[in-house]
N, C-alpha and C positions, 0 to 999 in steps of 0.2 A: 615394377610398379611401386614398390615400397619407396624408392628414391624419388619418383616423379609424381607425387601426389598433388592434387590441386591445392593451391595456396590459401584458398578461402575457407578451408575446413578448420573448425575449432580443434584445440588439442585433444579433447575427448573423442571427437570424431576421427581424427587422425589415428589415435590409439586403437580405436575399434576396427578401422579398416586395416591397419597394419597387423593387428592381432589375427584378423580373419585371413589375411594373405599368408601370414606365418603358419597358421593352421593348415592351409592348403599345401604349402611347401612341405610341412612335416608329413602330411598324409601321402603325398606323392613320393616322398623319400622312403616312407615305410613300405610303399608298394614296389620298390625296386630301383629307386634313383637316390642312393644314400648321400650323394653330394649336396642334395637340397636340404639336408639337415642344417648345414651351415647358413643357408638362406633363412631357414626357420629361426635359428638362434639369433641372427641379426634382427629379424623382424620382432621377435619376442623382446629383445633388449630395447629396441627402439620404442616399442609399445609401452614397456615399463617406464621408459624415460618420459613419455608423454602422459602417463597415468598418474593419478594421485591416489595413494592407498586409502586415505581417509574419505575420498569422494566415491570410490568404486571398489570397496574392499574385496568383494567376491571375484570380480573380473581380474583384479590385481593378483589375487591368490591363484586363480586358474591360469593366468599367464605365467606366473612363477612356476607352477607345476608343469606346464607345457614346456617351458624353458628347460627345466630339469630333465624332462623326458628326452628332449632333443639332444641335450648335452650328454646324457647317459648313452644314447644311441651312438653318438660320435665316439665317446670314450670306449665303448665296448668293441667297436670296429678296429680301433688303432691302439687300444690299451693305453690311453692317455690319462695319467693321474690328475693332471690339472683339470681336465674336463670332468672327471669324476668328482673332484673337490667342488667345482662350480655347480655341478648337478646337486650335490649334497646341500650347498648353500641355498640353491633355489627351492629345493624340497622343504628345507627347514623354514624358509621364509613363507612358503605357501601354508605350512602347518600352523603358522601364527594366526591365520584367519580360518583355514579349514579345520573346524573343530570336530572332536569325537562325537559331540552331541548334535551339532547342526548338519554335518555331512558324514555320518559314520562309515559308509562304504568307501567314499572318496578319501577320508582320513586314513582308513586302514590300508587302502592300496598305495597311498602316498607313503605311509610308514613302511610298507613292504619294499617299495622302490628305494627309500632311504636306506633300509637295511641292506639291500643288494649293493648299493654304492659303497657303504661302509665296509661290507664284506670284501668287495673287490680291492678297495684301498688297503685293507688289512692284509689281504693275501699278497699284495705286491710289496708292502712295506714291512710287514711283521709287527706293526704297532698294536699291542694288545688292547689299548684303549679303543681303537677302531673296532676290534672284534666285540668288545663289550657294547659299544654303541649299536653295532649291527644286530647283536642278539636282542638288545632292548627294543629296537625298532621292530624286529620280527615278532617278538612276544606281544608288543602292543597291537600290532596288526592282527595277530592270531586271536587275541581275546575278542576283539570287535567282530572279526569275521565269524567266529564261533557263535556269537550272540545273534548275528544277522541270520545265520543258517537255521537257528532254532526258533 
């Protein structure tokens, strides 16, 4: 469906439909069909290509975050450093829009996921800079999560 969309849709409409289809693929993948994560990644990338960050910043950020989650799921299954690196880049991009004040819980969970990715990259490479980045992301997430609980 992502490949054969009606030609009369505006780019923003194509991005929205593609994002929705990618979300469906990721949901089905999480329910036991992991090969569909690759379909989700393709859909998220296509959606981001059609989206303009300055016109729909929240949607763009959520798409980046979802891309990161799908890439992380792929990376964890096959221990693929490149997918972990791409997931880190997607989470970092999402965090440029998803702020600590405007979306505290989403910001904290994205920081936590970023920490997980940096930890995995550090564990496989031994790069202490990645360990520092992981710790920083985990600490940032913990501070906000603690505030939300209280």
